[in-house]
C-alpha positions as CSV (number, residue, x, y, z in Angstrom):
1,M,-5.3,-14.8,-2.5
2,S,-5.8,-16.4,0.9
3,K,-2.4,-15.2,2.0
4,F,-3.3,-11.7,1.0
5,G,-6.5,-12.0,3.2
6,D,-4.3,-13.1,6.1
7,L,-2.0,-10.1,5.6
8,V,-4.8,-7.5,5.7
9,T,-6.6,-8.8,8.7
10,A,-3.8,-7.9,11.1
11,D,-4.6,-6.1,14.3
12,V,-2.7,-3.0,13.0
13,P,-3.7,-1.2,9.9
14,V,-2.0,-2.4,6.7
15,L,-0.9,-0.2,3.8
16,V,-0.5,-2.2,0.6
17,F,1.8,-0.6,-2.0
18,F,1.5,-2.0,-5.5
19,Y,4.5,-1.1,-7.6
20,A,6.5,-1.9,-10.7
21,Q,10.3,-1.8,-10.7
22,W,10.4,-0.2,-14.2
23,N,8.1,2.7,-13.2
24,D,9.7,6.0,-12.2
25,A,6.7,7.1,-10.2
26,C,6.9,3.9,-8.1
27,T,10.6,4.6,-7.4
28,T,9.6,8.1,-6.2
29,M,6.7,6.7,-4.1
30,D,9.0,4.1,-2.6
31,A,10.9,6.9,-0.8
32,V,7.6,8.3,0.5
33,I,6.5,4.8,1.7
34,Y,9.9,4.5,3.5
35,E,9.3,7.8,5.2
36,V,5.8,6.8,6.3
37,A,7.1,3.5,7.7
38,A,9.8,5.3,9.7
39,T,7.3,7.8,11.1
40,M,4.5,5.3,11.9
41,G,6.7,2.5,13.3
42,D,4.7,-0.5,14.5
43,K,1.4,1.5,14.3
44,L,1.2,0.6,10.6
45,R,2.2,-2.5,8.6
46,I,3.4,-1.9,5.1
47,V,3.3,-4.5,2.4
48,K,4.9,-4.0,-1.0
49,I,3.6,-6.0,-3.9
50,D,5.3,-6.2,-7.3
51,V,2.5,-6.2,-10.0
52,A,4.7,-8.2,-12.4
53,K,4.8,-11.1,-9.9
54,N,1.2,-11.1,-8.7
55,S,-1.1,-11.0,-11.7
56,E,-4.0,-12.9,-10.1
57,L,-4.1,-10.5,-7.1
58,I,-3.8,-7.5,-9.4
59,E,-6.7,-8.6,-11.4
60,A,-8.9,-9.5,-8.4
61,L,-8.3,-6.0,-6.9
62,R,-8.6,-4.2,-10.2
63,I,-5.3,-2.5,-10.0
64,K,-5.1,-0.6,-13.3
65,K,-2.0,1.6,-12.7
66,V,1.0,1.9,-10.5
67,P,1.7,3.1,-7.9
68,T,-1.5,2.2,-6.1
69,M,-1.9,2.1,-2.4
70,L,-4.7,0.4,-0.5
71,L,-5.2,0.9,3.3
72,Y,-6.9,-1.9,5.2
73,K,-8.2,-1.9,8.8
74,K,-9.2,-5.3,10.3
75,G,-9.6,-6.8,6.8
76,A,-11.7,-4.0,5.3
77,M,-10.4,-1.7,2.7
78,I,-10.9,1.9,4.0
79,W,-8.9,3.9,1.5
80,R,-7.5,3.6,-2.1
81,Q,-5.3,5.9,-4.1
82,S,-3.3,5.7,-7.3
83,G,-0.5,7.9,-8.4
84,L,2.1,10.0,-6.5
85,M,1.5,11.4,-3.1
86,E,3.7,13.5,-0.8
87,A,4.6,11.9,2.6
88,E,2.6,14.5,4.5
89,A,-0.6,13.6,2.6
90,L,-0.1,9.9,3.1
91,L,0.7,10.4,6.7
92,S,-2.5,12.4,7.2
93,V,-4.4,9.4,5.9
94,T,-2.6,6.8,8.0
95,T,-2.5,8.8,11.3
96,T,-6.3,9.2,11.4
97,L,-6.8,5.5,12.1
């Protein structure tokens, strides 16, 4: 959990993408995340976390379904969303930082 805290306290905002390899919605969202990463460049750090490999973190953050995205700015969670989103909608959230 301390590594996660180190990740989200970066100087740039951090988008954490919780996913499961077996989930079709996560596969779809992966393409959206890639588009956001390409658009934002180094203005946003993106971290992908496989829920199957991180059960302690999933429990601590109360991740109930995938895909789930959390947006952190200087260590504080400022946005949370579960389910599919279009790239434009996710970009509108991340570009207002």
